[in-house]
N, CA, C and O atoms as a Maestro MAE file, in Angstrom:
{
 s_m_m2io_version
 :::
 2.0.0
}

f_m_ct {
 s_m_title
 :::
 protein
 m_atom[352] {
  # First column is atom index #
  i_m_mmod_type
  r_m_x_coord
  r_m_y_coord
  r_m_z_coord
  i_m_residue_number
  s_m_chain_name
  s_m_pdb_residue_name
  s_m_pdb_atom_name
  i_m_atomic_number
  :::
  1 25 97.142 -3.735 38.943 1 A "MET " " N  " 7
  2 3 95.915 -4.114 39.578 1 A "MET " " CA " 6
  3 2 96.184 -4.303 41.070 1 A "MET " " C  " 6
  4 15 97.234 -4.805 41.471 1 A "MET " " O  " 8
  5 25 95.218 -3.893 41.870 2 A "PHE " " N  " 7
  6 3 95.314 -4.045 43.313 2 A "PHE " " CA " 6
  7 2 94.124 -4.848 43.797 2 A "PHE " " C  " 6
  8 15 93.058 -4.846 43.181 2 A "PHE " " O  " 8
  9 25 94.322 -5.530 44.901 3 A "ALA " " N  " 7
  10 3 93.225 -6.284 45.504 3 A "ALA " " CA " 6
  11 2 93.283 -6.105 47.009 3 A "ALA " " C  " 6
  12 15 94.360 -6.004 47.596 3 A "ALA " " O  " 8
  13 25 92.136 -6.069 47.610 4 A "LEU " " N  " 7
  14 3 92.037 -6.021 49.062 4 A "LEU " " CA " 6
  15 2 91.586 -7.396 49.532 4 A "LEU " " C  " 6
  16 15 90.536 -7.892 49.125 4 A "LEU " " O  " 8
  17 25 92.385 -7.997 50.383 5 A "VAL " " N  " 7
  18 3 92.059 -9.327 50.892 5 A "VAL " " CA " 6
  19 2 91.784 -9.204 52.381 5 A "VAL " " C  " 6
  20 15 92.604 -8.677 53.132 5 A "VAL " " O  " 8
  21 25 90.639 -9.689 52.797 6 A "ASP " " N  " 7
  22 3 90.269 -9.665 54.210 6 A "ASP " " CA " 6
  23 2 90.025 -11.098 54.649 6 A "ASP " " C  " 6
  24 15 89.133 -11.771 54.131 6 A "ASP " " O  " 8
  25 25 90.806 -11.556 55.592 7 A "ALA " " N  " 7
  26 3 90.624 -12.912 56.120 7 A "ALA " " CA " 6
  27 2 89.735 -12.808 57.356 7 A "ALA " " C  " 6
  28 15 90.076 -12.117 58.315 7 A "ALA " " O  " 8
  29 25 88.609 -13.489 57.331 8 A "ASN " " N  " 7
  30 3 87.679 -13.453 58.456 8 A "ASN " " CA " 6
  31 2 88.332 -13.923 59.737 8 A "ASN " " C  " 6
  32 15 88.956 -14.983 59.778 8 A "ASN " " O  " 8
  33 25 88.183 -13.125 60.786 9 A "SER " " N  " 7
  34 3 88.718 -13.488 62.110 9 A "SER " " CA " 6
  35 2 90.117 -14.073 61.950 9 A "SER " " C  " 6
  36 15 90.378 -15.204 62.360 9 A "SER " " O  " 8
  37 25 91.008 -13.294 61.352 10 A "PHE " " N  " 7
  38 3 92.288 -13.817 60.879 10 A "PHE " " CA " 6
  39 2 93.063 -14.575 61.941 10 A "PHE " " C  " 6
  40 15 93.551 -15.672 61.669 10 A "PHE " " O  " 8
  41 25 93.193 -14.030 63.138 11 A "TYR " " N  " 7
  42 3 93.982 -14.730 64.158 11 A "TYR " " CA " 6
  43 2 93.365 -16.095 64.464 11 A "TYR " " C  " 6
  44 15 94.082 -17.088 64.592 11 A "TYR " " O  " 8
  45 25 92.047 -16.142 64.582 12 A "CYS " " N  " 7
  46 3 91.374 -17.422 64.855 12 A "CYS " " CA " 6
  47 2 91.536 -18.374 63.674 12 A "CYS " " C  " 6
  48 15 91.805 -19.560 63.863 12 A "CYS " " O  " 8
  49 25 91.374 -17.863 62.470 13 A "SER " " N  " 7
  50 3 91.533 -18.697 61.276 13 A "SER " " CA " 6
  51 2 92.951 -19.221 61.153 13 A "SER " " C  " 6
  52 15 93.162 -20.367 60.756 13 A "SER " " O  " 8
  53 25 93.930 -18.383 61.493 14 A "ALA " " N  " 7
  54 3 95.331 -18.815 61.428 14 A "ALA " " CA " 6
  55 2 95.584 -19.971 62.387 14 A "ALA " " C  " 6
  56 15 96.297 -20.914 62.046 14 A "ALA " " O  " 8
  57 25 95.015 -19.906 63.563 15 A "GLU " " N  " 7
  58 3 95.188 -20.993 64.535 15 A "GLU " " CA " 6
  59 2 94.577 -22.293 64.010 15 A "GLU " " C  " 6
  60 15 95.112 -23.375 64.253 15 A "GLU " " O  " 8
  61 25 93.462 -22.187 63.295 16 A "GLN " " N  " 7
  62 3 92.785 -23.375 62.780 16 A "GLN " " CA " 6
  63 2 93.536 -24.032 61.632 16 A "GLN " " C  " 6
  64 15 93.307 -25.206 61.340 16 A "GLN " " O  " 8
  65 25 94.426 -23.299 60.977 17 A "VAL " " N  " 7
  66 3 95.217 -23.893 59.894 17 A "VAL " " CA " 6
  67 2 95.979 -25.106 60.406 17 A "VAL " " C  " 6
  68 15 96.061 -26.130 59.728 17 A "VAL " " O  " 8
  69 25 96.534 -24.985 61.602 18 A "PHE " " N  " 7
  70 3 97.346 -26.068 62.157 18 A "PHE " " CA " 6
  71 2 96.580 -26.939 63.148 18 A "PHE " " C  " 6
  72 15 97.124 -27.906 63.680 18 A "PHE " " O  " 8
  73 25 95.332 -26.598 63.390 19 A "ARG " " N  " 7
  74 3 94.485 -27.401 64.273 19 A "ARG " " CA " 6
  75 2 93.110 -27.564 63.614 19 A "ARG " " C  " 6
  76 15 92.120 -27.007 64.089 19 A "ARG " " O  " 8
  77 25 93.056 -28.322 62.534 20 A "PRO " " N  " 7
  78 3 91.798 -28.429 61.786 20 A "PRO " " CA " 6
  79 2 90.647 -29.001 62.610 20 A "PRO " " C  " 6
  80 15 89.482 -28.800 62.266 20 A "PRO " " O  " 8
  81 25 90.957 -29.702 63.682 21 A "GLU " " N  " 7
  82 3 89.888 -30.245 64.530 21 A "GLU " " CA " 6
  83 2 89.122 -29.126 65.250 21 A "GLU " " C  " 6
  84 15 88.057 -29.372 65.816 21 A "GLU " " O  " 8
  85 25 89.653 -27.914 65.231 22 A "TRP " " N  " 7
  86 3 88.978 -26.776 65.856 22 A "TRP " " CA " 6
  87 2 88.049 -26.048 64.895 22 A "TRP " " C  " 6
  88 15 87.353 -25.121 65.308 22 A "TRP " " O  " 8
  89 25 88.017 -26.439 63.637 23 A "ARG " " N  " 7
  90 3 87.137 -25.756 62.681 23 A "ARG " " CA " 6
  91 2 85.684 -25.923 63.117 23 A "ARG " " C  " 6
  92 15 85.239 -27.022 63.445 23 A "ARG " " O  " 8
  93 25 84.967 -24.820 63.113 24 A "GLY " " N  " 7
  94 3 83.571 -24.836 63.523 24 A "GLY " " CA " 6
  95 2 83.364 -24.658 65.016 24 A "GLY " " C  " 6
  96 15 82.225 -24.569 65.475 24 A "GLY " " O  " 8
  97 25 84.444 -24.605 65.781 25 A "ARG " " N  " 7
  98 3 84.342 -24.419 67.236 25 A "ARG " " CA " 6
  99 2 84.592 -22.955 67.586 25 A "ARG " " C  " 6
  100 15 85.306 -22.262 66.862 25 A "ARG " " O  " 8
  101 25 84.017 -22.481 68.683 26 A "PRO " " N  " 7
  102 3 84.246 -21.087 69.076 26 A "PRO " " CA " 6
  103 2 85.663 -20.888 69.605 26 A "PRO " " C  " 6
  104 15 86.141 -21.655 70.441 26 A "PRO " " O  " 8
  105 25 86.327 -19.841 69.102 27 A "ILE " " N  " 7
  106 3 87.717 -19.558 69.461 27 A "ILE " " CA " 6
  107 2 87.870 -18.063 69.716 27 A "ILE " " C  " 6
  108 15 87.315 -17.235 68.994 27 A "ILE " " O  " 8
  109 25 88.634 -17.733 70.758 28 A "VAL " " N  " 7
  110 3 89.063 -16.358 70.981 28 A "VAL " " CA " 6
  111 2 90.579 -16.352 71.104 28 A "VAL " " C  " 6
  112 15 91.179 -17.315 71.583 28 A "VAL " " O  " 8
  113 25 91.187 -15.262 70.670 29 A "VAL " " N  " 7
  114 3 92.629 -15.069 70.810 29 A "VAL " " CA " 6
  115 2 92.823 -13.871 71.730 29 A "VAL " " C  " 6
  116 15 92.151 -12.848 71.599 29 A "VAL " " O  " 8
  117 25 93.756 -14.023 72.662 30 A "LEU " " N  " 7
  118 3 93.973 -13.017 73.694 30 A "LEU " " CA " 6
  119 2 95.184 -12.151 73.379 30 A "LEU " " C  " 6
  120 15 96.081 -12.563 72.643 30 A "LEU " " O  " 8
  121 25 95.201 -10.963 73.937 31 A "SER " " N  " 7
  122 3 96.308 -10.024 73.745 31 A "SER " " CA " 6
  123 2 97.553 -10.506 74.478 31 A "SER " " C  " 6
  124 15 97.547 -11.549 75.132 31 A "SER " " O  " 8
  125 25 98.615 -9.726 74.353 32 A "ASN " " N  " 7
  126 3 99.834 -10.030 75.108 32 A "ASN " " CA " 6
  127 2 99.479 -10.188 76.583 32 A "ASN " " C  " 6
  128 15 98.658 -9.439 77.114 32 A "ASN " " O  " 8
  129 25 100.088 -11.145 77.227 33 A "ASN " " N  " 7
  130 3 99.822 -11.449 78.637 33 A "ASN " " CA " 6
  131 2 98.379 -11.882 78.890 33 A "ASN " " C  " 6
  132 15 97.913 -11.860 80.029 33 A "ASN " " O  " 8
  133 25 97.677 -12.273 77.834 34 A "ASP " " N  " 7
  134 3 96.311 -12.799 77.934 34 A "ASP " " CA " 6
  135 2 95.347 -11.839 78.630 34 A "ASP " " C  " 6
  136 15 94.456 -12.268 79.363 34 A "ASP " " O  " 8
  137 25 95.531 -10.540 78.397 35 A "GLY " " N  " 7
  138 3 94.709 -9.547 79.077 35 A "GLY " " CA " 6
  139 2 93.320 -9.371 78.498 35 A "GLY " " C  " 6
  140 15 92.335 -9.402 79.236 35 A "GLY " " O  " 8
  141 25 93.221 -9.186 77.175 36 A "CYS " " N  " 7
  142 3 91.938 -8.895 76.533 36 A "CYS " " CA " 6
  143 2 91.743 -9.779 75.313 36 A "CYS " " C  " 6
  144 15 92.698 -10.305 74.742 36 A "CYS " " O  " 8
  145 25 90.496 -9.928 74.935 37 A "ILE " " N  " 7
  146 3 90.177 -10.654 73.707 37 A "ILE " " CA " 6
  147 2 90.447 -9.720 72.531 37 A "ILE " " C  " 6
  148 15 89.846 -8.650 72.431 37 A "ILE " " O  " 8
  149 25 91.348 -10.127 71.643 38 A "VAL " " N  " 7
  150 3 91.666 -9.304 70.471 38 A "VAL " " CA " 6
  151 2 91.059 -9.867 69.193 38 A "VAL " " C  " 6
  152 15 90.988 -9.171 68.181 38 A "VAL " " O  " 8
  153 25 90.622 -11.120 69.232 39 A "ALA " " N  " 7
  154 3 89.977 -11.727 68.062 39 A "ALA " " CA " 6
  155 2 89.000 -12.783 68.545 39 A "ALA " " C  " 6
  156 15 89.258 -13.500 69.512 39 A "ALA " " O  " 8
  157 25 87.887 -12.861 67.858 40 A "ALA " " N  " 7
  158 3 86.882 -13.883 68.159 40 A "ALA " " CA " 6
  159 2 86.258 -14.307 66.841 40 A "ALA " " C  " 6
  160 15 85.929 -13.468 66.002 40 A "ALA " " O  " 8
  161 25 86.098 -15.607 66.662 41 A "ASN " " N  " 7
  162 3 85.464 -16.049 65.422 41 A "ASN " " CA " 6
  163 2 83.946 -15.954 65.554 41 A "ASN " " C  " 6
  164 15 83.429 -15.672 66.635 41 A "ASN " " O  " 8
  165 25 83.249 -16.186 64.475 42 A "ARG " " N  " 7
  166 3 81.796 -16.034 64.440 42 A "ARG " " CA " 6
  167 2 81.116 -16.884 65.514 42 A "ARG " " C  " 6
  168 15 80.164 -16.429 66.148 42 A "ARG " " O  " 8
  169 25 81.591 -18.103 65.722 43 A "GLN " " N  " 7
  170 3 80.973 -18.981 66.712 43 A "GLN " " CA " 6
  171 2 81.086 -18.402 68.122 43 A "GLN " " C  " 6
  172 15 80.138 -18.486 68.903 43 A "GLN " " O  " 8
  173 25 82.230 -17.820 68.449 44 A "ALA " " N  " 7
  174 3 82.414 -17.217 69.776 44 A "ALA " " CA " 6
  175 2 81.543 -15.969 69.931 44 A "ALA " " C  " 6
  176 15 80.941 -15.754 70.982 44 A "ALA " " O  " 8
  177 25 81.481 -15.155 68.889 45 A "ILE " " N  " 7
  178 3 80.650 -13.952 68.942 45 A "ILE " " CA " 6
  179 2 79.185 -14.332 69.094 45 A "ILE " " C  " 6
  180 15 78.464 -13.732 69.891 45 A "ILE " " O  " 8
  181 25 78.739 -15.333 68.326 46 A "ASP " " N  " 7
  182 3 77.352 -15.791 68.422 46 A "ASP " " CA " 6
  183 2 77.031 -16.365 69.797 46 A "ASP " " C  " 6
  184 15 75.878 -16.344 70.228 46 A "ASP " " O  " 8
  185 25 78.053 -16.881 70.492 47 A "ALA " " N  " 7
  186 3 77.860 -17.421 71.843 47 A "ALA " " CA " 6
  187 2 77.800 -16.310 72.891 47 A "ALA " " C  " 6
  188 15 77.518 -16.572 74.060 47 A "ALA " " O  " 8
  189 25 78.065 -15.072 72.474 48 A "GLY " " N  " 7
  190 3 77.943 -13.946 73.386 48 A "GLY " " CA " 6
  191 2 79.240 -13.399 73.934 48 A "GLY " " C  " 6
  192 15 79.227 -12.621 74.888 48 A "GLY " " O  " 8
  193 25 80.364 -13.790 73.350 49 A "VAL " " N  " 7
  194 3 81.661 -13.292 73.816 49 A "VAL " " CA " 6
  195 2 82.006 -12.025 73.032 49 A "VAL " " C  " 6
  196 15 82.167 -12.080 71.813 49 A "VAL " " O  " 8
  197 25 82.122 -10.889 73.719 50 A "PRO " " N  " 7
  198 3 82.450 -9.646 73.017 50 A "PRO " " CA " 6
  199 2 83.947 -9.497 72.792 50 A "PRO " " C  " 6
  200 15 84.752 -9.846 73.656 50 A "PRO " " O  " 8
  201 25 84.317 -8.975 71.622 51 A "LYS " " N  " 7
  202 3 85.728 -8.672 71.369 51 A "LYS " " CA " 6
  203 2 86.149 -7.492 72.233 51 A "LYS " " C  " 6
  204 15 85.331 -6.656 72.616 51 A "LYS " " O  " 8
  205 25 87.437 -7.444 72.530 52 A "PHE " " N  " 7
  206 3 88.076 -6.353 73.264 52 A "PHE " " CA " 6
  207 2 87.655 -6.284 74.732 52 A "PHE " " C  " 6
  208 15 87.901 -5.283 75.405 52 A "PHE " " O  " 8
  209 25 87.036 -7.326 75.215 53 A "GLU " " N  " 7
  210 3 86.660 -7.416 76.631 53 A "GLU " " CA " 6
  211 2 87.838 -7.990 77.416 53 A "GLU " " C  " 6
  212 15 88.512 -8.895 76.927 53 A "GLU " " O  " 8
  213 25 88.099 -7.483 78.623 54 A "PRO " " N  " 7
  214 3 89.132 -8.125 79.445 54 A "PRO " " CA " 6
  215 2 88.767 -9.594 79.673 54 A "PRO " " C  " 6
  216 15 87.631 -9.919 80.017 54 A "PRO " " O  " 8
  217 25 89.739 -10.460 79.478 55 A "TYR " " N  " 7
  218 3 89.461 -11.894 79.537 55 A "TYR " " CA " 6
  219 2 88.936 -12.329 80.897 55 A "TYR " " C  " 6
  220 15 88.085 -13.216 80.970 55 A "TYR " " O  " 8
  221 25 89.425 -11.725 81.978 56 A "PHE " " N  " 7
  222 3 88.974 -12.160 83.299 56 A "PHE " " CA " 6
  223 2 87.468 -11.963 83.475 56 A "PHE " " C  " 6
  224 15 86.849 -12.647 84.290 56 A "PHE " " O  " 8
  225 25 86.872 -11.038 82.723 57 A "LYS " " N  " 7
  226 3 85.433 -10.800 82.834 57 A "LYS " " CA " 6
  227 2 84.600 -11.864 82.125 57 A "LYS " " C  " 6
  228 15 83.433 -12.059 82.464 57 A "LYS " " O  " 8
  229 25 85.183 -12.551 81.150 58 A "VAL " " N  " 7
  230 3 84.412 -13.536 80.383 58 A "VAL " " CA " 6
  231 2 84.986 -14.948 80.475 58 A "VAL " " C  " 6
  232 15 84.497 -15.856 79.804 58 A "VAL " " O  " 8
  233 25 86.006 -15.140 81.289 59 A "LYS " " N  " 7
  234 3 86.645 -16.455 81.399 59 A "LYS " " CA " 6
  235 2 85.647 -17.523 81.830 59 A "LYS " " C  " 6
  236 15 85.638 -18.619 81.269 59 A "LYS " " O  " 8
  237 25 84.811 -17.221 82.815 60 A "ALA " " N  " 7
  238 3 83.829 -18.203 83.287 60 A "ALA " " CA " 6
  239 2 82.866 -18.580 82.162 60 A "ALA " " C  " 6
  240 15 82.524 -19.752 82.007 60 A "ALA " " O  " 8
  241 25 82.432 -17.600 81.382 61 A "LEU " " N  " 7
  242 3 81.549 -17.864 80.240 61 A "LEU " " CA " 6
  243 2 82.249 -18.748 79.221 61 A "LEU " " C  " 6
  244 15 81.663 -19.708 78.720 61 A "LEU " " O  " 8
  245 25 83.501 -18.426 78.912 62 A "CYS " " N  " 7
  246 3 84.267 -19.224 77.948 62 A "CYS " " CA " 6
  247 2 84.423 -20.662 78.438 62 A "CYS " " C  " 6
  248 15 84.251 -21.609 77.670 62 A "CYS " " O  " 8
  249 25 84.747 -20.818 79.705 63 A "ASP " " N  " 7
  250 3 84.897 -22.167 80.265 63 A "ASP " " CA " 6
  251 2 83.582 -22.932 80.199 63 A "ASP " " C  " 6
  252 15 83.558 -24.101 79.815 63 A "ASP " " O  " 8
  253 25 82.487 -22.272 80.573 64 A "ARG " " N  " 7
  254 3 81.179 -22.932 80.601 64 A "ARG " " CA " 6
  255 2 80.731 -23.368 79.204 64 A "ARG " " C  " 6
  256 15 80.110 -24.419 79.046 64 A "ARG " " O  " 8
  257 25 81.048 -22.560 78.197 65 A "LEU " " N  " 7
  258 3 80.598 -22.848 76.830 65 A "LEU " " CA " 6
  259 2 81.619 -23.629 76.005 65 A "LEU " " C  " 6
  260 15 81.368 -23.944 74.842 65 A "LEU " " O  " 8
  261 25 82.764 -23.939 76.602 66 A "GLY " " N  " 7
  262 3 83.790 -24.690 75.874 66 A "GLY " " CA " 6
  263 2 84.476 -23.879 74.791 66 A "GLY " " C  " 6
  264 15 84.929 -24.430 73.787 66 A "GLY " " O  " 8
  265 25 84.552 -22.577 74.991 67 A "ILE " " N  " 7
  266 3 85.209 -21.708 74.020 67 A "ILE " " CA " 6
  267 2 86.716 -21.833 74.196 67 A "ILE " " C  " 6
  268 15 87.230 -21.739 75.311 67 A "ILE " " O  " 8
  269 25 87.410 -22.043 73.105 68 A "ILE " " N  " 7
  270 3 88.864 -22.198 73.122 68 A "ILE " " CA " 6
  271 2 89.487 -20.810 73.209 68 A "ILE " " C  " 6
  272 15 89.261 -19.967 72.341 68 A "ILE " " O  " 8
  273 25 90.270 -20.577 74.257 69 A "ALA " " N  " 7
  274 3 90.953 -19.293 74.447 69 A "ALA " " CA " 6
  275 2 92.449 -19.517 74.270 69 A "ALA " " C  " 6
  276 15 93.043 -20.360 74.942 69 A "ALA " " O  " 8
  277 25 93.051 -18.759 73.363 70 A "LEU " " N  " 7
  278 3 94.456 -18.950 73.012 70 A "LEU " " CA " 6
  279 2 95.272 -17.690 73.241 70 A "LEU " " C  " 6
  280 15 94.791 -16.577 73.028 70 A "LEU " " O  " 8
  281 25 96.497 -17.871 73.672 71 A "SER " " N  " 7
  282 3 97.448 -16.763 73.715 71 A "SER " " CA " 6
  283 2 97.792 -16.386 72.279 71 A "SER " " C  " 6
  284 15 97.838 -17.249 71.403 71 A "SER " " O  " 8
  285 25 98.032 -15.116 72.039 72 A "SER " " N  " 7
  286 3 98.362 -14.674 70.683 72 A "SER " " CA " 6
  287 2 99.721 -15.204 70.249 72 A "SER " " C  " 6
  288 15 100.636 -15.368 71.056 72 A "SER " " O  " 8
  289 25 99.823 -15.467 68.944 73 A "ASN " " N  " 7
  290 3 101.041 -16.014 68.351 73 A "ASN " " CA " 6
  291 2 101.375 -15.157 67.126 73 A "ASN " " C  " 6
  292 15 101.096 -15.541 65.990 73 A "ASN " " O  " 8
  293 25 101.972 -14.001 67.376 74 A "TYR " " N  " 7
  294 3 102.198 -13.037 66.299 74 A "TYR " " CA " 6
  295 2 103.172 -13.535 65.241 74 A "TYR " " C  " 6
  296 15 103.103 -13.104 64.090 74 A "TYR " " O  " 8
  297 25 104.065 -14.422 65.605 75 A "GLU " " N  " 7
  298 3 104.974 -15.004 64.608 75 A "GLU " " CA " 6
  299 2 104.174 -15.806 63.578 75 A "GLU " " C  " 6
  300 15 104.420 -15.700 62.376 75 A "GLU " " O  " 8
  301 25 103.225 -16.601 64.048 76 A "LEU " " N  " 7
  302 3 102.361 -17.372 63.152 76 A "LEU " " CA " 6
  303 2 101.552 -16.442 62.256 76 A "LEU " " C  " 6
  304 15 101.498 -16.646 61.043 76 A "LEU " " O  " 8
  305 25 100.922 -15.423 62.838 77 A "TYR " " N  " 7
  306 3 100.069 -14.529 62.059 77 A "TYR " " CA " 6
  307 2 100.881 -13.767 61.015 77 A "TYR " " C  " 6
  308 15 100.424 -13.567 59.889 77 A "TYR " " O  " 8
  309 25 102.084 -13.345 61.392 78 A "GLY " " N  " 7
  310 3 102.951 -12.646 60.443 78 A "GLY " " CA " 6
  311 2 103.364 -13.534 59.288 78 A "GLY " " C  " 6
  312 15 103.385 -13.099 58.137 78 A "GLY " " O  " 8
  313 25 103.692 -14.782 59.595 79 A "SER " " N  " 7
  314 3 104.104 -15.726 58.561 79 A "SER " " CA " 6
  315 2 102.964 -16.012 57.585 79 A "SER " " C  " 6
  316 15 103.163 -15.985 56.371 79 A "SER " " O  " 8
  317 25 101.776 -16.285 58.113 80 A "LEU " " N  " 7
  318 3 100.637 -16.568 57.233 80 A "LEU " " CA " 6
  319 2 100.244 -15.334 56.422 80 A "LEU " " C  " 6
  320 15 99.870 -15.449 55.255 80 A "LEU " " O  " 8
  321 25 100.327 -14.166 57.034 81 A "SER " " N  " 7
  322 3 100.020 -12.932 56.312 81 A "SER " " CA " 6
  323 2 101.010 -12.718 55.168 81 A "SER " " C  " 6
  324 15 100.614 -12.353 54.061 81 A "SER " " O  " 8
  325 25 102.289 -12.945 55.435 82 A "ALA " " N  " 7
  326 3 103.306 -12.794 54.385 82 A "ALA " " CA " 6
  327 2 103.049 -13.765 53.241 82 A "ALA " " C  " 6
  328 15 103.212 -13.408 52.075 82 A "ALA " " O  " 8
  329 25 102.649 -14.988 53.566 83 A "ASN " " N  " 7
  330 3 102.342 -15.970 52.519 83 A "ASN " " CA " 6
  331 2 101.128 -15.543 51.703 83 A "ASN " " C  " 6
  332 15 101.100 -15.733 50.487 83 A "ASN " " O  " 8
  333 25 100.125 -14.967 52.363 84 A "MET " " N  " 7
  334 3 98.952 -14.485 51.633 84 A "MET " " CA " 6
  335 2 99.339 -13.364 50.669 84 A "MET " " C  " 6
  336 15 98.800 -13.278 49.566 84 A "MET " " O  " 8
  337 25 100.259 -12.520 51.078 85 A "MET " " N  " 7
  338 3 100.674 -11.391 50.246 85 A "MET " " CA " 6
  339 2 101.478 -11.837 49.029 85 A "MET " " C  " 6
  340 15 101.595 -11.085 48.062 85 A "MET " " O  " 8
  341 25 102.030 -13.041 49.062 86 A "LYS " " N  " 7
  342 3 102.808 -13.561 47.931 86 A "LYS " " CA " 6
  343 2 101.926 -14.088 46.808 86 A "LYS " " C  " 6
  344 15 102.401 -14.271 45.687 86 A "LYS " " O  " 8
  345 25 100.657 -14.333 47.088 87 A "VAL " " N  " 7
  346 3 99.748 -14.889 46.083 87 A "VAL " " CA " 6
  347 2 99.570 -13.867 44.972 87 A "VAL " " C  " 6
  348 15 99.251 -12.703 45.215 87 A "VAL " " O  " 8
  349 25 99.786 -14.335 43.744 88 A "LYS " " N  " 7
  350 3 99.655 -13.436 42.585 88 A "LYS " " CA " 6
  351 2 98.679 -13.984 41.595 88 A "LYS " " C  " 6
  352 15 98.439 -13.367 40.557 88 A "LYS " " O  " 8
  :::
 }
 m_bond[351] {
  # First column is bond index #
  i_m_from
  i_m_to
  i_m_order
  :::
  1 1 2 1
  2 2 3 1
  3 3 4 2
  4 3 5 1
  5 5 6 1
  6 6 7 1
  7 7 8 2
  8 7 9 1
  9 9 10 1
  10 10 11 1
  11 11 12 2
  12 11 13 1
  13 13 14 1
  14 14 15 1
  15 15 16 2
  16 15 17 1
  17 17 18 1
  18 18 19 1
  19 19 20 2
  20 19 21 1
  21 21 22 1
  22 22 23 1
  23 23 24 2
  24 23 25 1
  25 25 26 1
  26 26 27 1
  27 27 28 2
  28 27 29 1
  29 29 30 1
  30 30 31 1
  31 31 32 2
  32 31 33 1
  33 33 34 1
  34 34 35 1
  35 35 36 2
  36 35 37 1
  37 37 38 1
  38 38 39 1
  39 39 40 2
  40 39 41 1
  41 41 42 1
  42 42 43 1
  43 43 44 2
  44 43 45 1
  45 45 46 1
  46 46 47 1
  47 47 48 2
  48 47 49 1
  49 49 50 1
  50 50 51 1
  51 51 52 2
  52 51 53 1
  53 53 54 1
  54 54 55 1
  55 55 56 2
  56 55 57 1
  57 57 58 1
  58 58 59 1
  59 59 60 2
  60 59 61 1
  61 61 62 1
  62 62 63 1
  63 63 64 2
  64 63 65 1
  65 65 66 1
  66 66 67 1
  67 67 68 2
  68 67 69 1
  69 69 70 1
  70 70 71 1
  71 71 72 2
  72 71 73 1
  73 73 74 1
  74 74 75 1
  75 75 76 2
  76 75 77 1
  77 77 78 1
  78 78 79 1
  79 79 80 2
  80 79 81 1
  81 81 82 1
  82 82 83 1
  83 83 84 2
  84 83 85 1
  85 85 86 1
  86 86 87 1
  87 87 88 2
  88 87 89 1
  89 89 90 1
  90 90 91 1
  91 91 92 2
  92 91 93 1
  93 93 94 1
  94 94 95 1
  95 95 96 2
  96 95 97 1
  97 97 98 1
  98 98 99 1
  99 99 100 2
  100 99 101 1
  101 101 102 1
  102 102 103 1
  103 103 104 2
  104 103 105 1
  105 105 106 1
  106 106 107 1
  107 107 108 2
  108 107 109 1
  109 109 110 1
  110 110 111 1
  111 111 112 2
  112 111 113 1
  113 113 114 1
  114 114 115 1
  115 115 116 2
  116 115 117 1
  117 117 118 1
  118 118 119 1
  119 119 120 2
  120 119 121 1
  121 121 122 1
  122 122 123 1
  123 123 124 2
  124 123 125 1
  125 125 126 1
  126 126 127 1
  127 127 128 2
  128 127 129 1
  129 129 130 1
  130 130 131 1
  131 131 132 2
  132 131 133 1
  133 133 134 1
  134 134 135 1
  135 135 136 2
  136 135 137 1
  137 137 138 1
  138 138 139 1
  139 139 140 2
  140 139 141 1
  141 141 142 1
  142 142 143 1
  143 143 144 2
  144 143 145 1
  145 145 146 1
  146 146 147 1
  147 147 148 2
  148 147 149 1
  149 149 150 1
  150 150 151 1
  151 151 152 2
  152 151 153 1
  153 153 154 1
  154 154 155 1
  155 155 156 2
  156 155 157 1
  157 157 158 1
  158 158 159 1
  159 159 160 2
  160 159 161 1
  161 161 162 1
  162 162 163 1
  163 163 164 2
  164 163 165 1
  165 165 166 1
  166 166 167 1
  167 167 168 2
  168 167 169 1
  169 169 170 1
  170 170 171 1
  171 171 172 2
  172 171 173 1
  173 173 174 1
  174 174 175 1
  175 175 176 2
  176 175 177 1
  177 177 178 1
  178 178 179 1
  179 179 180 2
  180 179 181 1
  181 181 182 1
  182 182 183 1
  183 183 184 2
  184 183 185 1
  185 185 186 1
  186 186 187 1
  187 187 188 2
  188 187 189 1
  189 189 190 1
  190 190 191 1
  191 191 192 2
  192 191 193 1
  193 193 194 1
  194 194 195 1
  195 195 196 2
  196 195 197 1
  197 197 198 1
  198 198 199 1
  199 199 200 2
  200 199 201 1
  201 201 202 1
  202 202 203 1
  203 203 204 2
  204 203 205 1
  205 205 206 1
  206 206 207 1
  207 207 208 2
  208 207 209 1
  209 209 210 1
  210 210 211 1
  211 211 212 2
  212 211 213 1
  213 213 214 1
  214 214 215 1
  215 215 216 2
  216 215 217 1
  217 217 218 1
  218 218 219 1
  219 219 220 2
  220 219 221 1
  221 221 222 1
  222 222 223 1
  223 223 224 2
  224 223 225 1
  225 225 226 1
  226 226 227 1
  227 227 228 2
  228 227 229 1
  229 229 230 1
  230 230 231 1
  231 231 232 2
  232 231 233 1
  233 233 234 1
  234 234 235 1
  235 235 236 2
  236 235 237 1
  237 237 238 1
  238 238 239 1
  239 239 240 2
  240 239 241 1
  241 241 242 1
  242 242 243 1
  243 243 244 2
  244 243 245 1
  245 245 246 1
  246 246 247 1
  247 247 248 2
  248 247 249 1
  249 249 250 1
  250 250 251 1
  251 251 252 2
  252 251 253 1
  253 253 254 1
  254 254 255 1
  255 255 256 2
  256 255 257 1
  257 257 258 1
  258 258 259 1
  259 259 260 2
  260 259 261 1
  261 261 262 1
  262 262 263 1
  263 263 264 2
  264 263 265 1
  265 265 266 1
  266 266 267 1
  267 267 268 2
  268 267 269 1
  269 269 270 1
  270 270 271 1
  271 271 272 2
  272 271 273 1
  273 273 274 1
  274 274 275 1
  275 275 276 2
  276 275 277 1
  277 277 278 1
  278 278 279 1
  279 279 280 2
  280 279 281 1
  281 281 282 1
  282 282 283 1
  283 283 284 2
  284 283 285 1
  285 285 286 1
  286 286 287 1
  287 287 288 2
  288 287 289 1
  289 289 290 1
  290 290 291 1
  291 291 292 2
  292 291 293 1
  293 293 294 1
  294 294 295 1
  295 295 296 2
  296 295 297 1
  297 297 298 1
  298 298 299 1
  299 299 300 2
  300 299 301 1
  301 301 302 1
  302 302 303 1
  303 303 304 2
  304 303 305 1
  305 305 306 1
  306 306 307 1
  307 307 308 2
  308 307 309 1
  309 309 310 1
  310 310 311 1
  311 311 312 2
  312 311 313 1
  313 313 314 1
  314 314 315 1
  315 315 316 2
  316 315 317 1
  317 317 318 1
  318 318 319 1
  319 319 320 2
  320 319 321 1
  321 321 322 1
  322 322 323 1
  323 323 324 2
  324 323 325 1
  325 325 326 1
  326 326 327 1
  327 327 328 2
  328 327 329 1
  329 329 330 1
  330 330 331 1
  331 331 332 2
  332 331 333 1
  333 333 334 1
  334 334 335 1
  335 335 336 2
  336 335 337 1
  337 337 338 1
  338 338 339 1
  339 339 340 2
  340 339 341 1
  341 341 342 1
  342 342 343 1
  343 343 344 2
  344 343 345 1
  345 345 346 1
  346 346 347 1
  347 347 348 2
  348 347 349 1
  349 349 350 1
  350 350 351 1
  351 351 352 2
  :::
 }
}
């Protein structure tokens, strides 16, 4: 048997695992060197922040709306993904 598992806004959700006080808040995760938005949760998208936009173009909007912008943490995402894959 095979299953397809899709974690909503995975990078943002992964960050919230260790920061539960951020649940329900708008979050974006930035690419290497904080160049572009690579992930945005539903709250950030609903606030008007587009994914894959260069961060410098939307930084003022994020600051004004209190959107949490995070540098990517691929070690964290890889670890959580590996743990998800172990579920049987």
